[in-house]
N, CA, C and O atoms as a Tripos MOL2 file, in Angstrom:
@<TRIPOS>MOLECULE
protein
  260   259    65     0     0
PROTEIN
NO_CHARGES

@<TRIPOS>ATOM
      1 N          10.2540   -1.0950   -9.0260 N.3       1 UNK1
      2 CA          8.8770   -0.6560   -8.9560 C.3       1 UNK1
      3 C           8.8040    0.7740   -9.4780 C.2       1 UNK1
      4 O           9.7070    1.5760   -9.2410 O.2       1 UNK1
      5 N           7.7440    1.0810  -10.1750 N.am      2 UNK2
      6 CA          7.6020    2.4300  -10.7140 C.3       2 UNK2
      7 C           7.3570    3.4210   -9.5860 C.2       2 UNK2
      8 O           7.0110    3.0320   -8.4710 O.2       2 UNK2
      9 N           7.5370    4.6950   -9.8800 N.am      3 UNK3
     10 CA          7.3310    5.7360   -8.8780 C.3       3 UNK3
     11 C           5.8660    5.8550   -8.4760 C.2       3 UNK3
     12 O           5.5660    6.2960   -7.3660 O.2       3 UNK3
     13 N           4.9450    5.4650   -9.3660 N.am      4 UNK4
     14 CA          3.5160    5.5410   -9.0980 C.3       4 UNK4
     15 C           2.9000    4.1590   -9.2670 C.2       4 UNK4
     16 O           2.3400    3.8540  -10.3200 O.2       4 UNK4
     17 N           3.0010    3.3160   -8.2310 N.am      5 UNK5
     18 CA          2.4520    1.9710   -8.3590 C.3       5 UNK5
     19 C           0.9380    2.0060   -8.4890 C.2       5 UNK5
     20 O           0.2860    2.9020   -7.9530 O.2       5 UNK5
     21 N           0.3790    1.0350   -9.1980 N.am      6 UNK6
     22 CA         -1.0650    0.9300   -9.3800 C.3       6 UNK6
     23 C          -1.6800    0.3940   -8.0960 C.2       6 UNK6
     24 O          -1.3980   -0.7310   -7.6830 O.2       6 UNK6
     25 N          -2.5200    1.2040   -7.4710 N.am      7 UNK7
     26 CA         -3.1700    0.8340   -6.2110 C.3       7 UNK7
     27 C          -4.6760    0.7300   -6.4180 C.2       7 UNK7
     28 O          -5.2820    1.5720   -7.0810 O.2       7 UNK7
     29 N          -5.2690   -0.3070   -5.8450 N.am      8 UNK8
     30 CA         -6.7220   -0.4380   -5.8930 C.3       8 UNK8
     31 C          -7.3400    0.5880   -4.9520 C.2       8 UNK8
     32 O          -6.6740    1.0800   -4.0410 O.2       8 UNK8
     33 N          -8.6220    0.9140   -5.1720 N.am      9 UNK9
     34 CA         -9.3030    1.8210   -4.2400 C.3       9 UNK9
     35 C          -9.3570    1.2140   -2.8390 C.2       9 UNK9
     36 O          -9.2090    0.0040   -2.6700 O.2       9 UNK9
     37 N          -9.5660    2.0510   -1.8580 N.am     10 UNK10
     38 CA         -9.6680    1.6030   -0.4740 C.3      10 UNK10
     39 C         -10.8150    0.5960   -0.3530 C.2      10 UNK10
     40 O         -11.9160    0.8590   -0.8380 O.2      10 UNK10
     41 N         -10.5730   -0.5530    0.2880 N.am     11 UNK11
     42 CA        -11.6350   -1.5510    0.4130 C.3      11 UNK11
     43 C         -12.7170   -1.1580    1.4240 C.2      11 UNK11
     44 O         -13.7580   -1.8110    1.4930 O.2      11 UNK11
     45 N         -12.4880   -0.1200    2.1930 N.am     12 UNK12
     46 CA        -13.4540    0.2930    3.2080 C.3      12 UNK12
     47 C         -14.3110    1.4750    2.7730 C.2      12 UNK12
     48 O         -15.5290    1.4580    2.9510 O.2      12 UNK12
     49 N         -13.6800    2.5010    2.2020 N.am     13 UNK13
     50 CA        -14.4560    3.6890    1.8300 C.3      13 UNK13
     51 C         -14.5240    3.9250    0.3210 C.2      13 UNK13
     52 O         -15.3000    4.7630   -0.1390 O.2      13 UNK13
     53 N         -13.7150    3.1940   -0.4530 N.am     14 UNK14
     54 CA        -13.7420    3.3340   -1.9050 C.3      14 UNK14
     55 C         -12.8840    4.4600   -2.4550 C.2      14 UNK14
     56 O         -12.8370    4.6540   -3.6700 O.2      14 UNK14
     57 N         -12.2060    5.2050   -1.5930 N.am     15 UNK15
     58 CA        -11.3400    6.3010   -2.0380 C.3      15 UNK15
     59 C         -10.3000    5.7600   -3.0220 C.2      15 UNK15
     60 O          -9.6940    4.7150   -2.7850 O.2      15 UNK15
     61 N         -10.1030    6.4740   -4.1130 N.am     16 UNK16
     62 CA         -9.1290    6.0140   -5.1090 C.3      16 UNK16
     63 C          -7.8280    6.8190   -5.0610 C.2      16 UNK16
     64 O          -7.1140    6.9210   -6.0590 O.2      16 UNK16
     65 N          -7.5320    7.3860   -3.8960 N.am     17 UNK17
     66 CA         -6.3220    8.1880   -3.7280 C.3      17 UNK17
     67 C          -5.3800    7.5890   -2.6740 C.2      17 UNK17
     68 O          -4.7080    8.3270   -1.9520 O.2      17 UNK17
     69 N          -5.3320    6.2480   -2.5850 N.am     18 UNK18
     70 CA         -4.4360    5.5950   -1.6280 C.3      18 UNK18
     71 C          -2.9990    6.0040   -1.9360 C.2      18 UNK18
     72 O          -2.6420    6.2890   -3.0790 O.2      18 UNK18
     73 N          -2.1840    6.0230   -0.8770 N.am     19 UNK19
     74 CA         -0.8000    6.4940   -1.0350 C.3      19 UNK19
     75 C           0.1900    5.5360   -0.3930 C.2      19 UNK19
     76 O          -0.1290    4.8210    0.5570 O.2      19 UNK19
     77 N           1.3950    5.5410   -0.9380 N.am     20 UNK20
     78 CA          2.4820    4.7300   -0.4120 C.3      20 UNK20
     79 C           3.3450    5.6070    0.4800 C.2      20 UNK20
     80 O           3.7180    6.7160    0.0950 O.2      20 UNK20
     81 N           3.6610    5.1170    1.6610 N.am     21 UNK21
     82 CA          4.5680    5.8170    2.5680 C.3      21 UNK21
     83 C           5.7840    4.9300    2.7670 C.2      21 UNK21
     84 O           5.6560    3.7790    3.1860 O.2      21 UNK21
     85 N           6.9680    5.4610    2.4680 N.am     22 UNK22
     86 CA          8.2140    4.7380    2.6870 C.3      22 UNK22
     87 C           8.9800    5.4720    3.7800 C.2      22 UNK22
     88 O           9.1900    6.6820    3.6980 O.2      22 UNK22
     89 N           9.3930    4.7310    4.8000 N.am     23 UNK23
     90 CA         10.1380    5.2880    5.9280 C.3      23 UNK23
     91 C          11.4160    5.9650    5.4200 C.2      23 UNK23
     92 O          11.9640    5.5760    4.3890 O.2      23 UNK23
     93 N          11.8730    6.9580    6.1360 N.am     24 UNK24
     94 CA         12.9890    7.7990    5.7160 C.3      24 UNK24
     95 C          14.1900    7.0390    5.1930 C.2      24 UNK24
     96 O          14.7720    7.4210    4.1780 O.2      24 UNK24
     97 N          14.5660    5.9770    5.8670 N.am     25 UNK25
     98 CA         15.7530    5.2400    5.4390 C.3      25 UNK25
     99 C          15.4120    4.0920    4.5020 C.2      25 UNK25
    100 O          16.2830    3.2850    4.1780 O.2      25 UNK25
    101 N          14.1630    4.0040    4.0620 N.am     26 UNK26
    102 CA         13.7640    3.0410    3.0510 C.3      26 UNK26
    103 C          13.7150    1.6010    3.5080 C.2      26 UNK26
    104 O          13.8600    0.6960    2.6860 O.2      26 UNK26
    105 N          13.5120    1.3560    4.8060 N.am     27 UNK27
    106 CA         13.5200   -0.0160    5.2950 C.3      27 UNK27
    107 C          12.1280   -0.5820    5.5510 C.2      27 UNK27
    108 O          11.9870   -1.7920    5.7290 O.2      27 UNK27
    109 N          11.1010    0.2560    5.5750 N.am     28 UNK28
    110 CA          9.7460   -0.2360    5.7040 C.3      28 UNK28
    111 C           8.8110    0.6500    4.8990 C.2      28 UNK28
    112 O           9.1350    1.7960    4.5870 O.2      28 UNK28
    113 N           7.6590    0.1120    4.5700 N.am     29 UNK29
    114 CA          6.6680    0.8630    3.8010 C.3      29 UNK29
    115 C           5.2730    0.4220    4.2180 C.2      29 UNK29
    116 O           5.0900   -0.6500    4.7960 O.2      29 UNK29
    117 N           4.3060    1.2560    3.9170 N.am     30 UNK30
    118 CA          2.9020    0.9210    4.1030 C.3      30 UNK30
    119 C           2.1010    1.6830    3.0630 C.2      30 UNK30
    120 O           2.5840    2.6570    2.4870 O.2      30 UNK30
    121 N           0.8830    1.2400    2.8270 N.am     31 UNK31
    122 CA         -0.0540    1.9600    1.9700 C.3      31 UNK31
    123 C          -1.2010    2.3910    2.8670 C.2      31 UNK31
    124 O          -1.6580    1.6220    3.7130 O.2      31 UNK31
    125 N          -1.6640    3.6170    2.6830 N.am     32 UNK32
    126 CA         -2.7460    4.1220    3.5300 C.3      32 UNK32
    127 C          -3.7470    4.9260    2.7190 C.2      32 UNK32
    128 O          -3.4430    5.4350    1.6400 O.2      32 UNK32
    129 N          -4.9470    5.0260    3.2700 N.am     33 UNK33
    130 CA         -6.0170    5.8150    2.6670 C.3      33 UNK33
    131 C          -6.0860    7.1500    3.3960 C.2      33 UNK33
    132 O          -6.2910    7.1770    4.6090 O.2      33 UNK33
    133 N          -5.9190    8.2590    2.6790 N.am     34 UNK34
    134 CA         -5.9690    9.5610    3.3400 C.3      34 UNK34
    135 C          -7.3790    9.9780    3.7580 C.2      34 UNK34
    136 O          -7.5400   10.9110    4.5450 O.2      34 UNK34
    137 N          -8.4000    9.2950    3.2390 N.am     35 UNK35
    138 CA         -9.7720    9.6710    3.5690 C.3      35 UNK35
    139 C         -10.2530    9.0260    4.8680 C.2      35 UNK35
    140 O         -10.7580    9.7150    5.7540 O.2      35 UNK35
    141 N         -10.0960    7.6940    4.9860 N.am     36 UNK36
    142 CA        -10.6230    7.0140    6.1820 C.3      36 UNK36
    143 C          -9.5290    6.5310    7.1350 C.2      36 UNK36
    144 O          -9.8290    6.1240    8.2570 O.2      36 UNK36
    145 N          -8.2710    6.5710    6.7070 N.am     37 UNK37
    146 CA         -7.1700    6.1830    7.5760 C.3      37 UNK37
    147 C          -6.8070    4.7100    7.5560 C.2      37 UNK37
    148 O          -5.8930    4.2970    8.2700 O.2      37 UNK37
    149 N          -7.4970    3.9090    6.7580 N.am     38 UNK38
    150 CA         -7.1550    2.4870    6.6600 C.3      38 UNK38
    151 C          -5.7290    2.3630    6.1220 C.2      38 UNK38
    152 O          -5.2840    3.1810    5.3170 O.2      38 UNK38
    153 N          -5.0170    1.3260    6.5810 N.am     39 UNK39
    154 CA         -3.6640    1.1310    6.0720 C.3      39 UNK39
    155 C          -3.2550   -0.3280    6.1940 C.2      39 UNK39
    156 O          -3.8550   -1.1050    6.9370 O.2      39 UNK39
    157 N          -2.2230   -0.6740    5.4480 N.am     40 UNK40
    158 CA         -1.5980   -1.9680    5.6390 C.3      40 UNK40
    159 C          -0.7180   -1.8530    6.8660 C.2      40 UNK40
    160 O          -0.4450   -0.7530    7.3460 O.2      40 UNK40
    161 N          -0.2800   -2.9820    7.3640 N.am     41 UNK41
    162 CA          0.7190   -2.9220    8.4230 C.3      41 UNK41
    163 C           2.0200   -2.4460    7.7720 C.2      41 UNK41
    164 O           2.1720   -2.5440    6.5540 O.2      41 UNK41
    165 N           2.9300   -1.9460    8.5500 N.am     42 UNK42
    166 CA          4.2420   -1.5640    8.0210 C.3      42 UNK42
    167 C           5.0190   -2.8440    7.7760 C.2      42 UNK42
    168 O           5.1270   -3.6960    8.6580 O.2      42 UNK42
    169 N           5.5600   -2.9730    6.5700 N.am     43 UNK43
    170 CA          6.2990   -4.1790    6.2210 C.3      43 UNK43
    171 C           7.7390   -3.8230    5.8760 C.2      43 UNK43
    172 O           8.0130   -2.7630    5.3130 O.2      43 UNK43
    173 N           8.6470   -4.7190    6.2190 N.am     44 UNK44
    174 CA         10.0410   -4.5080    5.8570 C.3      44 UNK44
    175 C          10.1630   -4.6390    4.3500 C.2      44 UNK44
    176 O           9.5380   -5.5020    3.7330 O.2      44 UNK44
    177 N          10.9710   -3.7770    3.7730 N.am     45 UNK45
    178 CA         11.1440   -3.7730    2.3230 C.3      45 UNK45
    179 C          12.6170   -3.6220    1.9950 C.2      45 UNK45
    180 O          13.4280   -3.2490    2.8440 O.2      45 UNK45
    181 N          12.9450   -3.9160    0.7530 N.am     46 UNK46
    182 CA         14.2790   -3.5990    0.2700 C.3      46 UNK46
    183 C          14.3840   -2.0890    0.1650 C.2      46 UNK46
    184 O          13.3630   -1.4020    0.2120 O.2      46 UNK46
    185 N          15.5520   -1.5680    0.0290 N.am     47 UNK47
    186 CA         15.7610   -0.1190    0.0320 C.3      47 UNK47
    187 C          14.8190    0.5850   -0.9420 C.2      47 UNK47
    188 O          14.9290    0.4170   -2.1570 O.2      47 UNK47
    189 N          13.8960    1.3710   -0.4000 N.am     48 UNK48
    190 CA         12.9480    2.1900   -1.1610 C.3      48 UNK48
    191 C          12.1310    1.4120   -2.1820 C.2      48 UNK48
    192 O          11.7650    1.9610   -3.2210 O.2      48 UNK48
    193 N          11.8380    0.1450   -1.9090 N.am     49 UNK49
    194 CA         11.0130   -0.6650   -2.8080 C.3      49 UNK49
    195 C           9.7360   -1.0630   -2.0720 C.2      49 UNK49
    196 O           9.7400   -2.0340   -1.3150 O.2      49 UNK49
    197 N           8.6440   -0.3280   -2.2840 N.am     50 UNK50
    198 CA          7.4190   -0.5860   -1.5330 C.3      50 UNK50
    199 C           6.5840   -1.7460   -2.0660 C.2      50 UNK50
    200 O           5.4360   -1.9090   -1.6540 O.2      50 UNK50
    201 N           7.1300   -2.5530   -2.9690 N.am     51 UNK51
    202 CA          6.3710   -3.6320   -3.5980 C.3      51 UNK51
    203 C           5.6070   -4.5070   -2.6000 C.2      51 UNK51
    204 O           4.4270   -4.7650   -2.8360 O.2      51 UNK51
    205 N           6.2100   -4.9810   -1.4900 N.am     52 UNK52
    206 CA          5.4400   -5.8230   -0.5660 C.3      52 UNK52
    207 C           4.2120   -5.1290    0.0240 C.2      52 UNK52
    208 O           3.1660   -5.7590    0.1770 O.2      52 UNK52
    209 N           4.3220   -3.8610    0.3510 N.am     53 UNK53
    210 CA          3.1800   -3.1250    0.8990 C.3      53 UNK53
    211 C           2.0970   -2.9310   -0.1610 C.2      53 UNK53
    212 O           0.9080   -3.0300    0.1410 O.2      53 UNK53
    213 N           2.4990   -2.6590   -1.3880 N.am     54 UNK54
    214 CA          1.5400   -2.4940   -2.4890 C.3      54 UNK54
    215 C           0.7930   -3.7980   -2.7360 C.2      54 UNK54
    216 O          -0.4230   -3.7920   -2.9260 O.2      54 UNK54
    217 N           1.5160   -4.9120   -2.7330 N.am     55 UNK55
    218 CA          0.8650   -6.2130   -2.9200 C.3      55 UNK55
    219 C          -0.1230   -6.4820   -1.7930 C.2      55 UNK55
    220 O          -1.2140   -6.9980   -2.0360 O.2      55 UNK55
    221 N           0.2450   -6.1390   -0.5730 N.am     56 UNK56
    222 CA         -0.6360   -6.3320    0.5790 C.3      56 UNK56
    223 C          -1.9110   -5.4980    0.4260 C.2      56 UNK56
    224 O          -3.0070   -5.9930    0.6900 O.2      56 UNK56
    225 N          -1.7790   -4.2600    0.0100 N.am     57 UNK57
    226 CA         -2.9310   -3.3760   -0.1770 C.3      57 UNK57
    227 C          -3.8390   -3.8820   -1.2920 C.2      57 UNK57
    228 O          -5.0630   -3.8740   -1.1580 O.2      57 UNK57
    229 N          -3.2430   -4.3140   -2.3750 N.am     58 UNK58
    230 CA         -4.0290   -4.7210   -3.5380 C.3      58 UNK58
    231 C          -4.6680   -6.1000   -3.3980 C.2      58 UNK58
    232 O          -5.5580   -6.4470   -4.1740 O.2      58 UNK58
    233 N          -4.2250   -6.8910   -2.4180 N.am     59 UNK59
    234 CA         -4.8000   -8.2170   -2.2400 C.3      59 UNK59
    235 C          -6.1850   -8.0840   -1.6140 C.2      59 UNK59
    236 O          -6.3740   -7.3730   -0.6270 O.2      59 UNK59
    237 N          -7.1430   -8.7810   -2.2080 N.am     60 UNK60
    238 CA         -8.5070   -8.7610   -1.6980 C.3      60 UNK60
    239 C          -8.9700  -10.2050   -1.4980 C.2      60 UNK60
    240 O          -8.6390  -11.0850   -2.2940 O.2      60 UNK60
    241 N          -9.7280  -10.4390   -0.4420 N.am     61 UNK61
    242 CA        -10.2230  -11.7910   -0.1620 C.3      61 UNK61
    243 C         -11.0410  -12.3300   -1.3270 C.2      61 UNK61
    244 O         -10.9780  -13.5210   -1.6310 O.2      61 UNK61
    245 N         -11.8020  -11.4670   -1.9760 N.am     62 UNK62
    246 CA        -12.6560  -11.9430   -3.0770 C.3      62 UNK62
    247 C         -11.8580  -12.1880   -4.3600 C.2      62 UNK62
    248 O         -12.4110  -12.7110   -5.3280 O.2      62 UNK62
    249 N         -10.5580  -11.8190   -4.3890 N.am     63 UNK63
    250 CA         -9.7060  -12.0890   -5.5500 C.3      63 UNK63
    251 C          -9.1310  -13.5060   -5.4980 C.2      63 UNK63
    252 O          -8.6770  -14.0360   -6.5130 O.2      63 UNK63
    253 N          -9.1530  -14.1120   -4.3130 N.am     64 UNK64
    254 CA         -8.5620  -15.4390   -4.1530 C.3      64 UNK64
    255 C          -9.4970  -16.5130   -4.6740 C.2      64 UNK64
    256 O         -10.7150  -16.4370   -4.5150 O.2      64 UNK64
    257 N          -8.8990  -17.5130   -5.2990 N.am     65 UNK65
    258 CA         -9.7210  -18.6070   -5.8480 C.3      65 UNK65
    259 C          -9.8980  -19.7090   -4.8240 C.2      65 UNK65
    260 O         -10.5580  -20.7110   -5.1030 O.2      65 UNK65
@<TRIPOS>BOND
     1     1     2 1
     2     2     3 1
     3     3     4 2
     4     3     5 am
     5     5     6 1
     6     6     7 1
     7     7     8 2
     8     7     9 am
     9     9    10 1
    10    10    11 1
    11    11    12 2
    12    11    13 am
    13    13    14 1
    14    14    15 1
    15    15    16 2
    16    15    17 am
    17    17    18 1
    18    18    19 1
    19    19    20 2
    20    19    21 am
    21    21    22 1
    22    22    23 1
    23    23    24 2
    24    23    25 am
    25    25    26 1
    26    26    27 1
    27    27    28 2
    28    27    29 am
    29    29    30 1
    30    30    31 1
    31    31    32 2
    32    31    33 am
    33    33    34 1
    34    34    35 1
    35    35    36 2
    36    35    37 am
    37    37    38 1
    38    38    39 1
    39    39    40 2
    40    39    41 am
    41    41    42 1
    42    42    43 1
    43    43    44 2
    44    43    45 am
    45    45    46 1
    46    46    47 1
    47    47    48 2
    48    47    49 am
    49    49    50 1
    50    50    51 1
    51    51    52 2
    52    51    53 am
    53    53    54 1
    54    54    55 1
    55    55    56 2
    56    55    57 am
    57    57    58 1
    58    58    59 1
    59    59    60 2
    60    59    61 am
    61    61    62 1
    62    62    63 1
    63    63    64 2
    64    63    65 am
    65    65    66 1
    66    66    67 1
    67    67    68 2
    68    67    69 am
    69    69    70 1
    70    70    71 1
    71    71    72 2
    72    71    73 am
    73    73    74 1
    74    74    75 1
    75    75    76 2
    76    75    77 am
    77    77    78 1
    78    78    79 1
    79    79    80 2
    80    79    81 am
    81    81    82 1
    82    82    83 1
    83    83    84 2
    84    83    85 am
    85    85    86 1
    86    86    87 1
    87    87    88 2
    88    87    89 am
    89    89    90 1
    90    90    91 1
    91    91    92 2
    92    91    93 am
    93    93    94 1
    94    94    95 1
    95    95    96 2
    96    95    97 am
    97    97    98 1
    98    98    99 1
    99    99   100 2
   100    99   101 am
   101   101   102 1
   102   102   103 1
   103   103   104 2
   104   103   105 am
   105   105   106 1
   106   106   107 1
   107   107   108 2
   108   107   109 am
   109   109   110 1
   110   110   111 1
   111   111   112 2
   112   111   113 am
   113   113   114 1
   114   114   115 1
   115   115   116 2
   116   115   117 am
   117   117   118 1
   118   118   119 1
   119   119   120 2
   120   119   121 am
   121   121   122 1
   122   122   123 1
   123   123   124 2
   124   123   125 am
   125   125   126 1
   126   126   127 1
   127   127   128 2
   128   127   129 am
   129   129   130 1
   130   130   131 1
   131   131   132 2
   132   131   133 am
   133   133   134 1
   134   134   135 1
   135   135   136 2
   136   135   137 am
   137   137   138 1
   138   138   139 1
   139   139   140 2
   140   139   141 am
   141   141   142 1
   142   142   143 1
   143   143   144 2
   144   143   145 am
   145   145   146 1
   146   146   147 1
   147   147   148 2
   148   147   149 am
   149   149   150 1
   150   150   151 1
   151   151   152 2
   152   151   153 am
   153   153   154 1
   154   154   155 1
   155   155   156 2
   156   155   157 am
   157   157   158 1
   158   158   159 1
   159   159   160 2
   160   159   161 am
   161   161   162 1
   162   162   163 1
   163   163   164 2
   164   163   165 am
   165   165   166 1
   166   166   167 1
   167   167   168 2
   168   167   169 am
   169   169   170 1
   170   170   171 1
   171   171   172 2
   172   171   173 am
   173   173   174 1
   174   174   175 1
   175   175   176 2
   176   175   177 am
   177   177   178 1
   178   178   179 1
   179   179   180 2
   180   179   181 am
   181   181   182 1
   182   182   183 1
   183   183   184 2
   184   183   185 am
   185   185   186 1
   186   186   187 1
   187   187   188 2
   188   187   189 am
   189   189   190 1
   190   190   191 1
   191   191   192 2
   192   191   193 am
   193   193   194 1
   194   194   195 1
   195   195   196 2
   196   195   197 am
   197   197   198 1
   198   198   199 1
   199   199   200 2
   200   199   201 am
   201   201   202 1
   202   202   203 1
   203   203   204 2
   204   203   205 am
   205   205   206 1
   206   206   207 1
   207   207   208 2
   208   207   209 am
   209   209   210 1
   210   210   211 1
   211   211   212 2
   212   211   213 am
   213   213   214 1
   214   214   215 1
   215   215   216 2
   216   215   217 am
   217   217   218 1
   218   218   219 1
   219   219   220 2
   220   219   221 am
   221   221   222 1
   222   222   223 1
   223   223   224 2
   224   223   225 am
   225   225   226 1
   226   226   227 1
   227   227   228 2
   228   227   229 am
   229   229   230 1
   230   230   231 1
   231   231   232 2
   232   231   233 am
   233   233   234 1
   234   234   235 1
   235   235   236 2
   236   235   237 am
   237   237   238 1
   238   238   239 1
   239   239   240 2
   240   239   241 am
   241   241   242 1
   242   242   243 1
   243   243   244 2
   244   243   245 am
   245   245   246 1
   246   246   247 1
   247   247   248 2
   248   247   249 am
   249   249   250 1
   250   250   251 1
   251   251   252 2
   252   251   253 am
   253   253   254 1
   254   254   255 1
   255   255   256 2
   256   255   257 am
   257   257   258 1
   258   258   259 1
   259   259   260 2
@<TRIPOS>SUBSTRUCTURE
     1 UNK1         2 RESIDUE 1 A UNK
     2 UNK2         6 RESIDUE 1 A UNK
     3 UNK3        10 RESIDUE 1 A UNK
     4 UNK4        14 RESIDUE 1 A UNK
     5 UNK5        18 RESIDUE 1 A UNK
     6 UNK6        22 RESIDUE 1 A UNK
     7 UNK7        26 RESIDUE 1 A UNK
     8 UNK8        30 RESIDUE 1 A UNK
     9 UNK9        34 RESIDUE 1 A UNK
    10 UNK10       38 RESIDUE 1 A UNK
    11 UNK11       42 RESIDUE 1 A UNK
    12 UNK12       46 RESIDUE 1 A UNK
    13 UNK13       50 RESIDUE 1 A UNK
    14 UNK14       54 RESIDUE 1 A UNK
    15 UNK15       58 RESIDUE 1 A UNK
    16 UNK16       62 RESIDUE 1 A UNK
    17 UNK17       66 RESIDUE 1 A UNK
    18 UNK18       70 RESIDUE 1 A UNK
    19 UNK19       74 RESIDUE 1 A UNK
    20 UNK20       78 RESIDUE 1 A UNK
    21 UNK21       82 RESIDUE 1 A UNK
    22 UNK22       86 RESIDUE 1 A UNK
    23 UNK23       90 RESIDUE 1 A UNK
    24 UNK24       94 RESIDUE 1 A UNK
    25 UNK25       98 RESIDUE 1 A UNK
    26 UNK26      102 RESIDUE 1 A UNK
    27 UNK27      106 RESIDUE 1 A UNK
    28 UNK28      110 RESIDUE 1 A UNK
    29 UNK29      114 RESIDUE 1 A UNK
    30 UNK30      118 RESIDUE 1 A UNK
    31 UNK31      122 RESIDUE 1 A UNK
    32 UNK32      126 RESIDUE 1 A UNK
    33 UNK33      130 RESIDUE 1 A UNK
    34 UNK34      134 RESIDUE 1 A UNK
    35 UNK35      138 RESIDUE 1 A UNK
    36 UNK36      142 RESIDUE 1 A UNK
    37 UNK37      146 RESIDUE 1 A UNK
    38 UNK38      150 RESIDUE 1 A UNK
    39 UNK39      154 RESIDUE 1 A UNK
    40 UNK40      158 RESIDUE 1 A UNK
    41 UNK41      162 RESIDUE 1 A UNK
    42 UNK42      166 RESIDUE 1 A UNK
    43 UNK43      170 RESIDUE 1 A UNK
    44 UNK44      174 RESIDUE 1 A UNK
    45 UNK45      178 RESIDUE 1 A UNK
    46 UNK46      182 RESIDUE 1 A UNK
    47 UNK47      186 RESIDUE 1 A UNK
    48 UNK48      190 RESIDUE 1 A UNK
    49 UNK49      194 RESIDUE 1 A UNK
    50 UNK50      198 RESIDUE 1 A UNK
    51 UNK51      202 RESIDUE 1 A UNK
    52 UNK52      206 RESIDUE 1 A UNK
    53 UNK53      210 RESIDUE 1 A UNK
    54 UNK54      214 RESIDUE 1 A UNK
    55 UNK55      218 RESIDUE 1 A UNK
    56 UNK56      222 RESIDUE 1 A UNK
    57 UNK57      226 RESIDUE 1 A UNK
    58 UNK58      230 RESIDUE 1 A UNK
    59 UNK59      234 RESIDUE 1 A UNK
    60 UNK60      238 RESIDUE 1 A UNK
    61 UNK61      242 RESIDUE 1 A UNK
    62 UNK62      246 RESIDUE 1 A UNK
    63 UNK63      250 RESIDUE 1 A UNK
    64 UNK64      254 RESIDUE 1 A UNK
    65 UNK65      258 RESIDUE 1 A UNK
């Protein structure tokens, strides 16, 4: 995963500055909005690979067919 994953704006407040947080030892990650505090749940990840959290953040109910 790239150092700056493409994140959709916050689904609650529209902020486009969502951020990825990876736990110190790289075993879990989450994406959060610094403006309203919305976040994904913390998910287990491979060492320093926040891909599952990014996918969770970017998934939207209206994107599903």
